[in-house]
N, C-alpha and C positions, 0 to 999 in steps of 0.2 A: 505493500499499500504506499501512497507517494504521502509524504504527511507535510501539511502546510504551515505554516502560520507566521502572522500579521506583523510577527516582530519583525520579521523579513526588511532591510531598507534598500534602497536605494541609491547606490554611493557617486553622485558625481554632482557638481557645483549647481546650487540654485542660483534661479534670476528673476528677479520681478519684471523681466522684458518679456511674458509673453502672455497670454490670458487665454483660458478655457474656459470661458465665461457662457456659451451659446448652448450651453446643454441645460433642458427642459425635462424633466423636473432637477431642480438644481441638487449637486450630489451632497453627501454628506461634510465631505471631504475631501478638498482638490487642493494638490502643492504643484506647480510649475515648476520644469526645469528647464536648461538651455537645452536648445535642441531641435530637433522633430523627426521622425520615423517617418520611413518614403516607401510607399507600396512600387513594387515594381511587378515588371508581368510573369518574375518567377518566383515574387515572392511565397515560400509555402505556409500551410498551416496546418498547425498539430493539435490534435486534442487526445484526451484521457479521459478514459471511463464514460461517465453519461454529458459527456463534452458532445460527443461526436451529433447528436441529431440537431440541437441550436446553432452548431454554428453550418449545417450545409445549408441554412438557409442568410447566412452571411456568404459563404460563400459564394451563392448564386446572386445575390444582390451586387459584391464585386465584380462579378460576369457580365452580367447585366448592362450595369454602367457604367465601368469601366475599361471593360476590355480584358481583365485582367484574369487571367485560367487558375486561377490559385490552387493549387492541389492538397488534399487534407490526407493528412497520414496521421496513422497514429503514434503518439507521441513517449519517445525511447529517451535519449539524452541530449539532444536535441538543444543550443540555448538562445539559437539564431532565428528571425521569423516571428511568428504569429501565434502564440501558446495557449493553448486553453486546457486549464486542470480544473476537475472536481476534487475534494476531498470532503467527507463528511467531520472532519473536526477542527471544520474551519467555523464552530458552532456562532459567534461574535459575527457573523455574518449574516445568519439568518437562514430564513428559506429561499429568500430572493436577495440576497444582497451581494456583489461581490469587492474585490478590489484589481485595480489595473495599474502596472507598470510599465510605462514607456519610454523605451532608452533608445536611439539612433540606430539600434541593432534587433531589438526587439519590443514585441508587446507579447506582455504576460500577464493573465488572466486568473483572476484564482475565484473559485467559488463552493459554496457545500452544495449545492446542489444546480441541475441543468438551468431551473429555470434563473438565477443567478448569473450562470453563464447568458443565457438567452437577455437580459437585461442587459449584462454588459457588450455585448454585442450590437444593441440599443445604444448606446453611450458613444460607443466606436464609431460608429455610423452617422452621429447628429457632429463628432468631433472634425469628421471628412467635408469637403466642401459641399456646398448645398447642391452641386451637379448632381452627387451619388444620387440623387431622387428622380434625375431626368435618364434623358438618352446618352448613350456613351459618347466622350466629348475629349478626344484624345488628345487635347492642346490642354486637360486639365490635368495640374500637378497633383496627385494624389498622396496625399500626406499630413499626417496629425501630429501636433503637439508635443512634447515630453514632457514628463510627471507622471504623476500618480495620485488616483483615487480611489477614495475608499468609499461605499455606498452602501446603504441600504434604506428599504423605507419604512415609515412611522406606521402607515395600517396594511392590514394584507388583503384588503377590500378597497379597493379601488376602481371606481364601476360605473359605468355608462348604460342608462337603460331604453330601450329600444321599443315604442309603443307600434307594433306591428298588426295590429287588429284592425284601430281607427281608421289606418291606411299601410297597405301592404307592401313592403320592399324583398327584392328577389336576392339570392343569392349572393349572386355577383356584387350588390347594394354592400350585404351584410359584410363581405370577405373585405372591400374597400376600406369597411369601419373600423374591421378589425386589423388589417394594416397599417392606419395611424393611430389605434388606439396602444397598438404593442409598440409604436414607436415612442411614444411618450408611457410607455409603460403602467399604463392603466391594464387591470388585469381581471376586470368579472364585466360579461356582459350580459347583462339580465333582459330575456325576451317578453315582452307583454304577447303572449301569444291568444289569448283568446278577453272579448270585450264584445258589447254589443251590437258594435259593427264587425264583427266579425269572428270564426273559428277558423287559424290560423296553422295548427299542425293535424296530417294525418294519423288518424288513432284507428290499427284494423278492427279492434272489436266492434267500434260503432262508425263506419263508412256514411253516416246520413250527417256525422260534424261537416264532413267536406263537403258535402253536396253545395249544387249552384248558388240555392238558396241562404245559405250560411255561411258561404265565401265570397260571393260577386257580388258587388253594387247592383241594386234594381236598374236596368234602362233609364228607367225616370228620372233617378238623380243625375243624368247627366253628366258620371264621373268619367274620366279615364281609364283604359280597361287595365292601364297597370298597377293601378290602386287597387286593386283586388287579387285575390290567389290565395293559395296556402302553399307551406312547406311538406315536400313526400317524406317518408321516414330514409330514403337513402340520400336524402337533399342534408337533412339534420344531422345524419352520420357523418356527412361530408364537410360540413359546417363543423361541427362539433370537433372533429377530427384538425381542422386549417385554425380555427382558433386555439386548442392546446399545442400545436407544432409553434406557437408565438407565444407561451405562455397566459391565456385568456381561458378561464370558463364561463362556460356559457351556465346562467341560470333560467329554468323556463320555467313560467308562472302560467297556471291555469288559475284564472279570475272566478271564485265562487265565496258565497252562492250568490251575492250580489253580480252585475253586469255579465249576465247567463243568457242574454236573450238569443244568440246561436245554439245553445243549448235545448232551451227548451220551443226552439222552431223544429230542431231535429226530433226532439224527445222529451215531445209536451209531457207526458206521465209524469216528468220527473220537475216540473212546475208548480206554484202553487195554486194558480188559479187557471182557468181559460182563455186567458186572454191574449191572443198569439196575432194583434193586426198590427201593423201590416206584416204579411207573412214572406217577408224578406230582410237580409240586412239593409242598411244605407245607412249614411255620411253624418257622421255627429250632428251636425249644424241643421240636419232636417227633423231631428228630435223631436223639439218643439213643436212641428206642425203634425207630426203624428200623434204624439204622448204628452202636449203640455208643459214638456219640464225636461231635463235630459237621462232623466234617470229610465231604465225597462219600468215597463208596467207588470211585470212578471218577474218572477226568483225563482231559485231552488227550494225543496220543501224540504225543512231539517226532518221535518216528522216522520218522511218517507224512509224504509229501509234500502229502495229499491236507488234510490241518491248516491249512498254511500257504496253500494255493489258498484253502479257506474263510475265513483270516485274510485275507487279502489281500482279498477281492471285501469282506468284510466294514466293512475296514477304508475301502476304497476309499466306500464308500455313508455313511460315518459323516462320513470327510474331505469329501463334499458336502455334509454338513447342519450341522456344525460349523466356523464360518470359524473358529475358536480355535486359537492357534498348533502346542495339544499334542493327544495324544491318549493317553490312562493308558490302561496293558494288566493294570494291576494285579500279577500277579508273587507274591502271598505265599501263603505257607502253605500251599506245593505237598507234597502227599503224596508223595515221593520212595519210600516204602515200596512204592508202586503200580507204580512202574517197575523197581524191583530186582527186583520178583516176575516178571517177564516174560522169558523167555529171549531173545525176536526184540529186547528192549531192550538187555539186556546184550551181544549180538549187536554192535549199532551200534553201543554205546558202544565196544566193541572193535578196530571196524573204523576208526571215527575217534579213534581215543586218547584218546579220554574217560575220565578217571584215576577219575571218580564221576559222581551223580548232581547236586554242585553244578555240575561243569564241564557236563554234561549241560545243566541247566537256562540255564545260562550260551551254549549252541550256541543253543538255544532263544532266549532273549531279543534273541542276534546277531539272528536271521533276523526276528524280529517285530520290532526295533527298524528294519532295511534296511526292510521294510515300510511301515513308517510314515512313515518318509523319502523314502519314493517317491511317496508323497500329497503332500509338501510340509510335511510335518509332523512336528514335535517329538516324540520317545518321552519318556512320564516314567510309574514304576512305582512301587511299594512299594519299601522298601529290605529287601526278603528277596531282591532280585535282586541282593544286594552278596556274595552268599555266594561268588563265583567274581569280586570285585572288579577282580582284574588283568587278567583278559580280558574286562571289559565296556568297550566305546565310551564316552568322554565324554561325547559327544551326549545318551546317554539320559540324564537329568534323575531325582532320587530325591524321591521322597514321603515324609519317614521320621517312622516313629507307635513307632520301640522307643526312644528318650529322647535326651538331650543327647550322651553319648558317640557312638552312631549318628548324632547330626546332624553332631557335628564332623566326626570320621572320612569323610564325605561328603566335605566341602567339603574337609579336609586334603587330600583326595584328588584333588580337581580337579572334583569332579561339582557341578553345579548344586541346591541342595535346597529343598524344601519343609518348611518346619518344621510337623510335627503331630501331635507328641509323645502317648503314650497318657495320660500324666499332663504338661499338665494338660488335653491339648485334646481328647481324646472327651468328648463332651458326653451320650452314653448315660452317666457313671459318674456317682453321687453327684455332690452339689453342697454340701450341706452337714451331711446325717444321715440315717446307714443305714437307717434306722427312723420315716422318715415317710413312707412309703409314694408317693414319686413312685417312677415306671417306670423305675426305673435298674438297670444289669447291676450285681449285686451280687456278684458273681465278685473283679470287680478290687475288693482292700483299702484304695486310693487313695481322697480327696475333692477332686475337682477342684472348689474354691469360685474366687467370683470375685476374692477378693482374689489366689490362686495364679496364676487366668490374666494377672491384668490385670501383675503383678510379673515376669510371667514373661520372660527375655533368649533369645532364639532362639542369637545370637552368642556365648554362653559358651564360651569356652576358644578362643577364636579370634582370630589377629590380625587387624587391621584387613582385609590384600589379603584374608586366609581369609577372612572375612565377607563379600566379595563376589558369594561365591557363595552366601549366602543370598537364594533367593525370594526370601521372604517365608515368614507365617502360614496357618495355616487348622486352623478348625475341625471336628469331623467328629463326623455323627449317624449313629451305628447304631442299625437299629431293627428287632431282634431281639426287644426289652424295648419299648421304646417304640414304641408301634404308634398308639393313639389321638392326633388330631391337638391334642388338648389338654394331651396327655402330653409329647408333644414340643416344644411351644412350653414348657413348665414346665421342662425341661429346657435347653433353648435360651437363654429369655431370663429374665434381663438378660445371659448372661454371654457373648450374641454382641456384646453391644455393649463389655466389655471385651476382646474379641479385634481390636475393629474399633478401638481405641485401642492394643491393644498394636501391631497393623500399622502405625500411622499416623503415630503422634510420633516423634521420635528419640531414640535412647537417651540415658537419665539425665536426661530430661524429665517422667517419668510421678510423678503425683500422687496416691497412692489417695485422701486424704482428698478432695481437689479432685474427683476422679471419683465419689466418691459422692456428693457435695452434686449438681451435675451432671445425675448418675442419676436422683435422685429426680424432676426438672423431667422428663427423659424414660421415666418409668415411666407417667406422667399421658397422655404420649404413645401409650405401647405401652394403655394404656387406651382412649384414644378410636380407634384401628387395630384396637381387639377383638383382641387379642394377649393371651393368659395367660403370666402369667411367675412365675417361683418365687416364696413369700412367706414368710417364716420358719414353721417348723413342718411347712411341705408341705401333706400331707393329713390330718394327725394331727387326728380329731374327737374323740378321748379317750382314757382309758388304761382296763386292768382291773388291780386290785392281789390281791396273795396273798389278804385278807379275803373277796375275793367268790366266789374259785373253791371249788368242793367237790370230793369224791372221785367225787359222781355228777353226773352231767347239771343242769346248773342254766341257769335263763336269763337273758343277760346283757343291757341295751337302752340305745340309745343316740337322744336325739331330734337327727335329720337335718335337718328342718323348715330348717334357714339354708343347707343343701349342697345341696339339690334345688332347683333353679332352672328346671328346663326337661327335656323328652322326650331321655333319651341311655340310654347304657350307662356300669351302677355297678360300679366295685369298691370290694369292701369288705376289709380287710386286717386281718391282727392280725400285729402286729409283736413277739415276744417281746423284754423289754429285759434283765430280772435272773430271779435265781431259780436254784433247784437243779431244779427242776419246768418241766418244757413243758406246753401247753394242747392240748387235742386240742378241736377243732370240727367238730359234727353236722350242721348245717344252719344256716342264716340266711336271715332273711325281710326282707323291705322290707313296711310298713304304712302306707296311707293311712287317715287318719281311723279308724283301730285295724282295719282289714282288710288282712288279709296279699292283697296283690297282685305280689308276685313271689318266687322262693324257689331257692333255690341247697343242694342238700342231699348232701353229700359230705363222706367222712370228711379232715379238715386237719389239721395238725400245727403250730403255732407256736412253731418252735424256733428253734435259733442257725445252723443250716443253710442258704443262701440259695442255694449257686452255680448259674453259668448253668443247668448242666444239672438242677438238679433239679426235679420238678415241683413249681411252687408251689402248694401244696395249700392255703396258708395266704389265699389271693386268692380271694373269690367275687365270681361276676359275676351281676348281675340286670339286667334293662330294665325301662326307666320307658316306655312309649308313651302315657300320656293321662294328664301333669301338669294339677296344676289349682293354682292361683298362691296359693290360700287354706286348702287344705289343711295337713294335720300329719303330717309324714313320720318313722316310728320306725321303729330297723331292731333285729332281736330275734337274738341267736345262742343256740344250749345249746351250752353245751362243760363241761370239766371237767379236772380237773388230770389229771396223769400221772405216778404214783408216787409225787404227794403232791400239794399247794396252794400250793405257794412260788412262784410263778409271776406276772409282773409283765409287761404289755408296752401296746405304743400301738395303739390302735382308728382303723384310716384309713377316711377315706370319700368316695371321686373320682367325681363324675358327667362324662363327655365326653360333650356334647350331640352329637346325631346331623350337626347340620348340620355339612358338610366343614370349613367357614372359622372355626366356632365363635365364639364369646363370651366374653368378660371374665369371669372370675367374680367377681361383684357380691357375693355373698354371704357 
């Protein structure tokens, strides 16, 4: 066995004339030294033990981007080249930590596990020129500065939740997200696989769960086809394997007993009542027109044994597909009123000495937790399940979205907690300006800025012992409003990089100014990776002022040539900002070289009321199918003041390319 210790030092002169300050998340310890290690066409990569698997991806990256055909060979007595070594004696590094020593002749990497080795490869990747993320550039000098890095994360759970129920995203999109998560050492991908808008995973025993009416938005909803669908079990296995190779664990979520509309549609005998209208799934924003609110008029019946038999079978298949320790069972926003109205449910509660529906939900949660544990997994649910905390087993972990107080209460009561508070970790919420046209959920009054995310402390109000119950942090992307991939990317980046650092570096070690400096380098990486990200001003492309508004309809126009760069869906928005009058919009047209090529004609109101349940009449949707690179594009709108002309606001213009993997916005 190769025995390694961290007391080994690198013996060459230190200098301050070198910076290793581009890495996100910031390493625990960085000591720069003179010189650099140059990658050459014949640079070998040596591995020992468990290091073989993670370095194969690193070698592929080098070959694909630099043209360097690095050979990977077992480590024997070599001392030059790139050396990866794993030893279970390196306990101080933990499960994901690593140490890198860089001299002019060697890069020596030490870790306790293959996870640590993988994280080290991502650090080396970030030390290389940003061109590593693009195509081969023969003129680039591939080198990294000499020094020593010792690093390990604060938390073992650094996660991102993707809602694939309200809007579906295919395997290729999720793999792209896994790649970027891995680059910034995020290690948990939580897939919200079921909700009222669709069931998104194949369950062999229950094929109706992935029927047309439970996975495909009805034609009447006018939704693009790619927003619907589901994952086959083969696709899930492929995705899980892909993620595991990049040190990412996928946590599946089946949200029960609420948010279960597709289940009730497919198997109505599992529901608490017979309300199953309409007989199909539809987008979140249509909930108010169908149901009068955002919540399903049905839910699972906790009194029926067939419900637990159903979930036992579902979780059996999930446990086989996902090697993760946890299975998430949701448990949030259950409409207890649906249970209260049913005589047989009330009789069940009476017989079981359950005083109220909180205790009934606790009964359900305990049954589900037992089922999940029987599969060799740990149960985790949203902190709504704590409504009857005194009767909830401590083996059930909590994903807390209700804020600092709820996080602290759960930890103080001995529950393990993933901190994912709405403020600031819901990434569907505005990040800078509620009037910038980004597809954010304006029902929330808060702004989840980059700075707020970076400075968030999950252990607020907790003692050192209580803080041990915090498993980590997670950002959540709910896709009710944020649907197109470009819009989702703009909502997630660069905030996801701030989240990565919040979960990695020790308490008290954060440096916002330093992070922003490192971020500027990493935005170049996102450009090369073709990942859209938020830029100041969002989608604002112009304004309107009171002096341009009349009491009768008149035409306003904006040149959008620089914002039009591909075939895609265009969203034009009118965001009222000030004045005593609102503005009415009659129609919007897109012109190409003076000719109308797309039109959306409906009555829209640019006002201050933009809650989630409001029809977004101030947004206009246009489709561009035959983009011409040298054409001039202009957008025209017919508008008038309502009750006067004192209305001012922002005109926003956002083109989302049809390409599902998207391109960085360069115009």
